[in-house]
C-alpha positions in Angstrom: -5.5 -114.1 110.3 -5.6 -116.2 113.5 -4.0 -114.4 116.5 -1.1 -116.2 118.1 0.5 -115.6 121.5 4.3 -115.9 121.5 6.3 -115.7 124.8 9.9 -114.6 124.1 11.4 -114.1 127.6 11.4 -117.6 129.0 13.3 -119.8 126.6 11.4 -122.9 127.6 8.1 -121.1 126.7 9.7 -120.0 123.5 10.7 -123.5 122.6 7.3 -125.0 123.6 5.4 -122.5 121.4 6.9 -124.2 118.3 4.7 -127.0 117.1 6.2 -130.5 117.0 4.8 -130.6 113.5 7.5 -128.1 112.5 10.5 -129.2 110.5 12.6 -127.6 113.3 11.5 -130.1 115.9 15.0 -131.7 116.1 16.6 -128.3 116.7 14.5 -127.3 119.7 14.6 -130.9 121.0 18.4 -130.8 121.2 18.2 -127.3 122.7 16.0 -128.5 125.6 18.4 -131.4 126.2 21.2 -129.0 126.5 19.3 -126.6 128.8 17.5 -128.6 131.4 16.7 -125.6 133.6 15.5 -122.3 132.2 17.2 -119.1 133.1 15.9 -117.5 136.3 15.8 -113.9 134.8 16.3 -112.6 138.3 18.2 -109.5 137.1 18.9 -107.8 133.8 22.5 -109.0 134.0 21.3 -112.6 134.3 19.1 -112.1 131.2 22.0 -110.6 129.3 24.4 -113.4 130.2 21.8 -116.1 129.4 20.9 -114.5 126.0 24.6 -114.1 125.0 25.5 -117.6 126.1 22.6 -119.1 124.1 22.5 -116.5 121.3 23.0 -119.0 118.4 20.4 -121.3 119.7 17.9 -118.5 120.3 18.5 -117.0 116.9 17.9 -120.4 115.3 14.7 -120.9 117.3 13.4 -117.4 116.5 13.9 -118.0 112.8 12.2 -121.4 113.1 9.3 -119.9 115.0 8.8 -117.0 112.6 8.8 -119.4 109.6 6.4 -121.7 111.4 4.0 -118.9 112.4 4.0 -117.3 108.9 3.6 -120.6 107.1 0.8 -121.8 109.4 -1.0 -118.5 109.2 -0.9 -118.7 105.4 -1.8 -122.4 105.3 -4.6 -122.4 107.9 -7.4 -121.0 105.8 -10.5 -121.0 107.9 -12.6 -123.5 106.0 -16.0 -124.2 107.4 -16.7 -127.9 107.9 -18.7 -129.5 105.1 -21.4 -130.7 107.6 -22.3 -127.0 108.2 -23.1 -126.4 104.6 -26.2 -127.3 102.6 -25.5 -129.8 99.8 -28.2 -130.1 97.1 -28.2 -132.8 94.4 -30.4 -133.0 91.3 -29.0 -136.2 90.0 -29.5 -139.6 88.4 -27.1 -142.2 89.7 -25.1 -145.0 88.0 -22.7 -145.4 90.9 -21.4 -143.0 93.6 -23.2 -139.7 94.2 -21.2 -136.5 94.3 -21.2 -136.3 98.1 -19.4 -139.6 98.3 -16.4 -138.0 96.7 -16.6 -134.8 98.7 -16.7 -136.5 102.2 -13.5 -138.5 101.7 -10.2 -137.4 103.2 -9.8 -133.6 102.9 -11.6 -133.4 99.5 -13.9 -130.7 100.8 -11.0 -128.4 101.7 -9.6 -129.0 98.2 -12.9 -128.2 96.5 -13.4 -125.0 98.6 -9.9 -123.7 97.9 -10.1 -124.5 94.2 -12.9 -122.1 93.7 -9.9 -120.1 92.6 -7.6 -122.1 90.2 -4.4 -123.4 91.7 -1.6 -125.9 90.9 -1.0 -128.9 93.1 2.2 -127.2 94.3 0.2 -124.1 95.3 -2.3 -126.2 97.2 0.4 -128.0 99.2 2.2 -124.8 99.9 -1.1 -123.4 101.4 -1.3 -126.4 103.7 -3.9 -128.2 101.7 -2.2 -131.6 101.3 -3.1 -133.6 98.2 -1.6 -135.7 95.5 -2.2 -136.3 91.8 -4.3 -139.5 92.4 -6.6 -137.6 94.7 -7.1 -134.8 92.1 -7.7 -137.3 89.3 -10.4 -139.0 91.4 -12.2 -135.7 92.0 -11.9 -135.0 88.2 -13.4 -138.4 87.4 -16.2 -137.6 89.8 -17.0 -134.4 87.9 -16.0 -132.1 90.7 -12.9 -130.4 89.4 -11.2 -129.8 86.1 -7.6 -129.1 85.0 -6.7 -126.3 82.6 -3.0 -126.0 81.9 -1.3 -126.7 85.2 -4.1 -125.4 87.4 -7.2 -127.2 88.8 -10.5 -125.5 89.5 -13.7 -126.6 91.2 -16.6 -127.3 88.7 -19.5 -127.2 91.2 -21.0 -124.0 92.5 -20.1 -123.3 96.1 -21.9 -120.2 97.3 -20.6 -118.5 100.5 -22.7 -116.7 103.1 -23.1 -113.5 101.1 -23.8 -115.3 97.9 -26.3 -117.6 99.4 -28.2 -114.7 101.1 -28.1 -112.8 97.8 -29.5 -115.8 95.9 -32.4 -116.2 98.3 -33.2 -112.5 98.2 -33.2 -112.6 94.4 -35.3 -115.8 94.3 -38.0 -114.2 96.4 -38.1 -111.3 93.9 -38.4 -113.7 91.1 -41.1 -115.8 92.9 -43.1 -112.7 93.6 -43.1 -111.7 89.9 -44.1 -115.3 88.9 -46.8 -115.4 91.5 -48.3 -112.1 90.2 -48.7 -113.7 86.8 -49.9 -117.1 88.0 -52.2 -116.3 91.0 -55.4 -117.0 89.1 -53.9 -120.2 87.7 -52.9 -121.5 91.1 -56.3 -120.7 92.4 -57.9 -122.7 89.5 -55.6 -125.6 90.1 -56.5 -125.7 93.8 -60.2 -125.5 93.0 -60.0 -128.4 90.6 -58.3 -130.5 93.3 -61.1 -129.7 95.7 -63.7 -130.5 93.0 -62.1 -134.0 92.8 -62.8 -134.4 96.5 -59.2 -134.3 97.6 -58.8 -130.9 99.2 -56.5 -132.3 101.8 -54.1 -133.5 99.1 -53.7 -130.0 97.7 -50.2 -129.3 99.1 -49.0 -132.7 98.0 -50.2 -132.3 94.4 -48.9 -128.7 94.1 -45.5 -129.7 95.3 -44.9 -133.3 94.1 -47.1 -133.3 91.0 -46.4 -129.7 89.8 -43.4 -128.0 91.4 -41.1 -131.0 92.1 -42.6 -133.2 89.3 -43.9 -131.9 86.0 -41.9 -128.6 86.2 -38.6 -130.5 85.7 -39.7 -131.8 82.3 -40.3 -128.2 81.3 -37.0 -126.9 82.6 -34.2 -129.5 82.3 -33.7 -133.2 82.8 -30.6 -134.8 84.4 -28.8 -135.6 81.1 -29.4 -132.0 79.9 -26.9 -130.7 82.5 -23.8 -132.8 83.1 -22.9 -136.4 82.5 -20.1 -137.9 84.7 -18.7 -141.3 85.4 -21.2 -142.2 88.2 -23.8 -139.5 88.1 -25.6 -137.1 85.8 -27.4 -133.9 86.7 -26.1 -131.2 88.9 -24.8 -130.8 92.4 -24.1 -127.6 94.4 -23.4 -126.3 97.9 -25.0 -123.4 99.7 -23.8 -121.8 102.9 -26.7 -123.1 105.0 -30.1 -124.7 104.6 -33.3 -122.8 104.1 -35.6 -122.2 107.0 -39.3 -123.0 106.9 -41.2 -125.6 104.9 -39.1 -128.4 103.6 -40.6 -131.2 101.4 -39.5 -134.0 99.2 -40.9 -136.5 96.7 -40.5 -140.3 96.6 -41.7 -142.2 93.5 -42.3 -145.9 93.3 -42.7 -148.4 90.5 -42.4 -146.6 87.2 -42.6 -143.3 89.0 -46.4 -143.7 89.1 -47.0 -144.1 92.9 -46.0 -140.8 94.5 -45.6 -139.8 98.1 -44.7 -136.4 99.4 -42.7 -136.4 102.6 -41.7 -133.7 105.1 -39.8 -134.0 108.4 -39.3 -137.7 107.7 -39.3 -139.8 104.5 -40.1 -142.9 106.6 -43.9 -142.4 106.6 -44.8 -145.4 104.4 -45.2 -149.0 105.6 -42.1 -149.9 103.7 -40.5 -149.0 100.3 -41.0 -152.6 99.2 -44.8 -152.4 100.0 -45.1 -149.1 98.0 -43.3 -150.7 95.0 -45.7 -153.7 95.1 -48.6 -151.3 95.4 -47.5 -149.4 92.3 -47.1 -152.7 90.4 -50.5 -154.0 91.3 -52.3 -150.8 90.5 -50.6 -150.6 87.1 -51.4 -154.2 86.3 -54.9 -154.6 87.7 -56.2 -151.1 88.5 -56.5 -152.2 92.2 -54.6 -154.3 94.7 -55.5 -158.0 94.5 -52.9 -159.1 97.0 -54.9 -159.3 100.2 -51.8 -159.5 102.4 -50.6 -156.2 100.8 -54.1 -154.7 101.3 -53.9 -155.5 105.0 -50.5 -154.0 105.2 -51.7 -150.7 103.6 -55.1 -150.3 105.3 -53.7 -148.6 108.4 -52.2 -146.0 106.2 -55.5 -145.0 104.7 -54.4 -145.3 101.0 -56.6 -148.3 100.1 -60.0 -149.6 101.1 -60.8 -153.2 102.2 -61.4 -154.1 98.5 -57.9 -152.9 97.5 -59.1 -149.7 95.7 -57.0 -146.6 96.1 -58.4 -143.9 98.3 -55.9 -141.3 97.1 -56.1 -139.1 93.9 -55.6 -141.1 90.7 -54.5 -138.9 87.8 -55.6 -140.5 84.5 -53.4 -140.2 81.4 -56.3 -139.4 79.0 -58.9 -137.8 81.3 -57.0 -135.5 83.6 -58.9 -132.6 85.1 -55.7 -131.1 86.3 -53.8 -131.2 83.0 -54.8 -127.8 81.6 -54.1 -125.9 84.8 -50.8 -127.7 85.3 -49.8 -127.0 81.7 -50.5 -123.2 82.0 -48.6 -123.0 85.3 -45.6 -124.8 83.8 -45.4 -122.4 80.9 -45.6 -119.3 83.0 -43.2 -120.4 85.7 -40.6 -121.5 83.2 -40.9 -118.3 81.3 -40.4 -116.3 84.5 -37.3 -118.3 85.4 -35.6 -118.2 82.0 -35.7 -114.4 81.9 -34.2 -114.3 85.4 -31.2 -116.6 84.9 -28.5 -114.4 83.3 -27.9 -112.0 86.2 -27.0 -114.7 88.7 -25.1 -116.9 86.2 -22.7 -114.1 85.5 -22.5 -113.0 89.2 -21.7 -116.5 90.5 -19.6 -117.6 87.5 -21.8 -120.7 86.9 -20.8 -122.3 83.6 -24.2 -123.0 82.0 -27.8 -121.6 81.8 -29.2 -125.1 82.6 -27.3 -125.4 85.8 -28.2 -121.8 86.8 -31.9 -122.5 86.0 -31.9 -125.6 88.3 -30.2 -123.7 91.2 -32.5 -120.7 90.9 -35.7 -122.8 90.5 -34.8 -124.9 93.6 -35.1 -121.7 95.6 -38.0 -120.2 93.7 -40.2 -123.3 94.2 -39.9 -122.9 98.0 -40.7 -119.2 97.8 -43.8 -120.1 95.8 -44.9 -122.5 98.4 -44.4 -119.8 101.1 -46.5 -117.4 99.0 -49.3 -120.0 98.6 -49.3 -120.6 102.3 -49.5 -116.8 103.0 -51.8 -115.7 100.1 -53.9 -118.7 99.3 -54.1 -120.3 102.7 -52.5 -123.5 101.5 -52.6 -126.0 104.3 -49.5 -128.3 105.0 -50.8 -131.7 106.1 -49.9 -132.6 109.7 -47.9 -135.7 108.6 -45.5 -133.5 106.8 -44.8 -131.4 109.9 -44.9 -134.0 112.7 -43.1 -137.3 112.5 -45.4 -138.7 115.2 -48.6 -137.9 113.3 -51.2 -140.6 112.7 -50.0 -142.9 110.0 -53.5 -143.0 108.4 -52.8 -139.4 107.3 -50.5 -140.8 104.6 -53.5 -140.7 102.3 -53.2 -136.9 102.3 -49.7 -136.9 100.7 -50.0 -139.8 98.2 -51.3 -140.1 94.7 -51.1 -142.3 91.6 -50.4 -141.0 88.1 -51.0 -143.2 85.1 -47.9 -143.4 82.8 -45.6 -142.0 85.5 -44.8 -138.6 86.9 -42.4 -137.5 84.1 -44.4 -138.7 81.1 
């Protein structure tokens, strides 16, 4: 409970300690008007006389102050600002993304408090001001649900202890998985080197396997939740992970792939990459010379428009067997590890729990590969000022698309 300092000797201080937001504002305002000068309190007799003379007013003010202090202490739940948390979305969009709903008005405070079911009257009595329309919008956005008269948050929000526990548990799971897949990862990395693309190893492990094909083995967006403007899952952790952070951008029919790190703006333009994907799919190379000139400084094509990055064929794929084995073993290790945290965190489905756990495990696997297998993270993923020609180390093309 927040500590408050209340001065009760000087009646002016007493009055001023009551917030103007209080319903008792008219009471103390009239009291000030009637008492322009505070008592001097020079002697105990002066104090006694002053208190007796203004006893009714002081009594009213003390009651007002007590009500105000108690109600504010109950209402002012210390809710950490949304910007301090780590939001994660695994979604397909048809309109607004989940965070668009959360950031409006005081919706984050509502979601946080509704981790425990409450009625709208209970929310308002706690100082979380809201109305029926606001709650209905959050319900349409797939973020809360009403059962009886009470509303409850439908997205996992893990506090500091829960987040720390999740990450400790994910490391244990990742270590078990790595023990069973060490040889398979080594084989995968060797095959990438044999193709002549050793510098692309981190990109292919992350964007092709862990952040790509693995999702087809686990769950797809529509397998989790379908809402008005989005499908998939959305959750909030106490803070972001430290260490390596990567992402994947897909262009065209998800066949031109780029891994990004500290910045996603490492390509000439998203329009150029879409055109690149289209031309490669249609012609097997880039015929548009203007586009070739635009892409040349980034090292992903030669002067004839041929790609200089890994091209993963649909029918003749030297990585297919190793990727398939890794997918099977990783998914098996995850699925046997889901139940304990689903029950612990009160998550409402195995699919959602699998996504949340895997999103931590895949980073732990990357850390293990860096530590145990000397996996090198390309400079362009660590330094936003790296040479743009290094884009070739984090791009690849996959016939038929990443998820097919």
